[in-house]
C-alpha positions in Angstrom: 19.1 -9.1 78.4 21.4 -11.6 76.8 23.1 -10.7 73.5 21.7 -11.8 70.2 24.6 -13.9 69.0 22.2 -16.4 67.5 19.9 -14.0 65.8 19.4 -13.8 62.0 22.2 -11.3 61.2 20.4 -8.0 60.9 17.1 -9.8 61.6 16.0 -11.3 64.9 15.0 -14.5 66.7 11.4 -13.5 66.1 12.0 -13.4 62.4 13.4 -16.9 62.3 10.6 -18.2 64.5 8.0 -16.5 62.4 9.4 -17.8 59.1 9.5 -21.4 60.5 6.0 -21.1 61.8 4.7 -19.8 58.5 6.3 -22.7 56.6 4.9 -25.2 59.1 1.4 -23.8 58.9 1.4 -23.8 55.2 2.5 -27.4 55.0 -0.1 -28.4 57.6 -2.8 -26.7 55.7 -1.8 -28.3 52.4 -1.6 -31.7 54.0 -5.1 -31.3 55.5 -6.6 -30.2 52.2 -5.0 -33.2 50.4 -6.1 -35.8 53.0 -9.7 -34.3 53.3 -10.0 -34.3 49.5 -9.0 -38.0 49.4 -11.5 -38.8 52.1 -14.3 -36.9 50.3 -13.4 -38.4 46.9 -13.8 -41.9 48.3 -17.2 -41.3 49.9 -19.2 -42.4 46.8 -17.1 -45.6 46.5 -17.6 -46.4 50.2 -21.3 -45.8 50.0 -21.7 -48.0 46.9 -19.7 -50.8 48.4 -21.6 -50.5 51.7 -25.0 -50.6 49.9 -24.0 -53.6 47.9 -22.8 -55.6 50.9 -25.8 -54.7 53.0 -28.1 -55.8 50.2 -26.3 -59.2 50.0 -26.5 -59.5 53.7 -30.3 -58.9 53.8 -30.9 -61.4 51.0 -28.9 -64.1 52.8 -30.4 -63.5 56.1 -34.0 -63.5 54.7 -33.1 -66.8 52.9 -31.6 -68.3 56.1 -28.2 -68.5 54.5 -24.8 -68.1 56.1 -24.0 -64.3 55.9 -20.7 -64.4 57.8 -18.7 -63.3 54.8 -20.9 -60.2 54.4 -20.6 -59.4 58.1 -16.8 -59.7 57.8 -16.9 -57.3 54.8 -19.0 -54.8 56.8 -16.5 -55.0 59.7 -13.6 -54.4 57.3 -15.4 -51.4 55.7 -16.0 -49.9 59.1 -12.4 -50.3 60.0 -11.3 -48.7 56.8 -13.6 -45.8 57.3 -12.3 -45.4 60.9 -8.6 -45.3 59.6 -9.4 -42.8 57.0 -11.4 -40.5 59.3 -8.7 -40.8 61.9 -6.2 -39.5 59.3 -8.4 -36.5 58.6 -8.7 -35.7 62.3 -5.0 -36.1 62.8 -4.4 -33.6 60.0 -6.9 -31.3 61.6 -5.0 -31.5 64.9 -1.7 -30.8 63.1 -3.1 -27.6 61.6 -4.5 -26.7 65.1 -1.1 -27.2 66.5 0.6 -25.0 64.0 -2.1 -22.4 64.4 -1.7 -22.4 68.2 2.1 -21.9 67.7 1.4 -18.8 65.7 -0.9 -17.5 68.4 1.5 -18.2 71.1 4.4 -16.6 69.2 2.3 -13.5 68.7 1.4 -13.4 72.4 5.0 -13.8 73.5 5.9 -10.9 71.2 3.1 -8.8 72.4 4.3 -9.2 76.0 7.9 -8.6 75.1 7.1 -5.4 73.3 4.6 -4.2 76.0 1.5 -4.3 73.7 -1.5 -4.5 76.0 -4.9 -5.9 75.5 -4.0 -8.6 73.0 -3.4 -11.7 75.2 -7.1 -12.1 76.2 -8.1 -12.0 72.5 -5.6 -14.7 71.6 -6.6 -16.9 74.6 -10.3 -16.5 73.6 -9.5 -17.8 70.1 -7.6 -20.8 71.6 -10.5 -21.6 73.8 -12.8 -21.7 70.9 -10.4 -24.1 69.2 -10.9 -26.4 72.2 -14.6 -26.4 71.9 -14.7 -29.6 69.8 -15.5 -32.8 71.7 -14.4 -34.9 68.8 -10.8 -33.9 69.3 -8.3 -35.0 71.9 -5.9 -32.1 71.2 -5.8 -29.6 74.0 -5.2 -26.2 72.3 -5.0 -24.1 75.5 -2.4 -26.4 77.2 -0.3 -26.3 74.0 -0.7 -22.5 73.7 0.8 -21.9 77.2 3.6 -24.4 76.6 4.6 -22.8 73.3 4.3 -19.3 74.7 6.6 -20.1 77.5 9.2 -21.5 75.1 8.9 -18.5 72.8 9.2 -16.1 75.6 12.4 -17.7 76.8 13.8 -17.6 73.2 12.9 -14.0 72.6 14.3 -12.8 75.9 17.7 -14.1 74.8 17.7 -11.6 71.9 17.8 -7.8 71.8 14.4 -6.5 72.8 14.6 -3.4 70.5 15.6 -5.6 67.5 12.9 -8.2 68.3 10.1 -5.6 68.7 11.2 -3.6 65.6 10.8 -6.6 63.4 7.7 -7.8 65.2 5.9 -4.5 64.6 6.9 -4.5 61.0 5.3 -8.0 60.6 2.5 -7.7 63.0 -0.3 -7.4 60.4 1.0 -10.4 58.4 1.2 -12.5 61.5 -2.3 -11.6 62.6 -3.6 -12.4 59.2 -2.2 -15.9 59.6 -4.6 -16.5 62.5 -7.2 -17.2 59.9 -5.7 -20.7 59.7 -7.0 -21.3 63.2 -10.5 -20.6 62.1 -9.9 -22.7 59.0 -8.9 -25.6 61.3 -12.1 -25.1 63.3 -14.1 -25.2 60.1 -12.5 -28.4 59.0 -13.1 -29.9 62.5 -16.8 -29.0 62.3 -17.5 -29.9 58.7 -15.3 -33.0 58.3 -16.0 -34.6 61.7 -16.6 -38.2 60.5 -20.1 -39.1 61.6 -20.7 -42.7 62.3 -17.1 -43.7 61.8 -17.8 -47.0 63.6 -20.6 -47.9 61.2 -20.6 -48.9 57.6 -21.0 -45.4 56.0 -19.2 -42.2 57.2 
């Protein structure tokens, strides 16, 4: 194994990777909560506006009047809803991505330290994350990509040092996997129904 000239002093490459991963996951989670709250808070306003425009449209159509302005407003509302819902889904994907990184980092460390039986569990979690047809993000592809990168990084360090730190932090890292399920919950509950219609 190569030396660990780039490790964190008495720490390890794994320590640096885990610290960065934790910070990125926390930021992704906070961003998602902020964006989803904004989307939710605007729901009543969007619904009221939609109802008002639709009422005006119905009146004009029944009176044989030109309703092109109302149709334009409806189109603009639909486009606004699509933009806002896309922002929510983008934030969901970002949290998925950071969660997958954590899973891949753990898997790479499990392999490096010879801990058996964990890889299948992690892959199963990742595949559940992919079970959302509303999303374009491919969690399993990202998982293997990140794992390969982390394996190469960890192999450059001292195995004993890496594994000692990993085992001391294993419980904390595994607890962070909850964010993966948080992301799945957001994807299920915040999937913008009817994003191409007037109301979300």
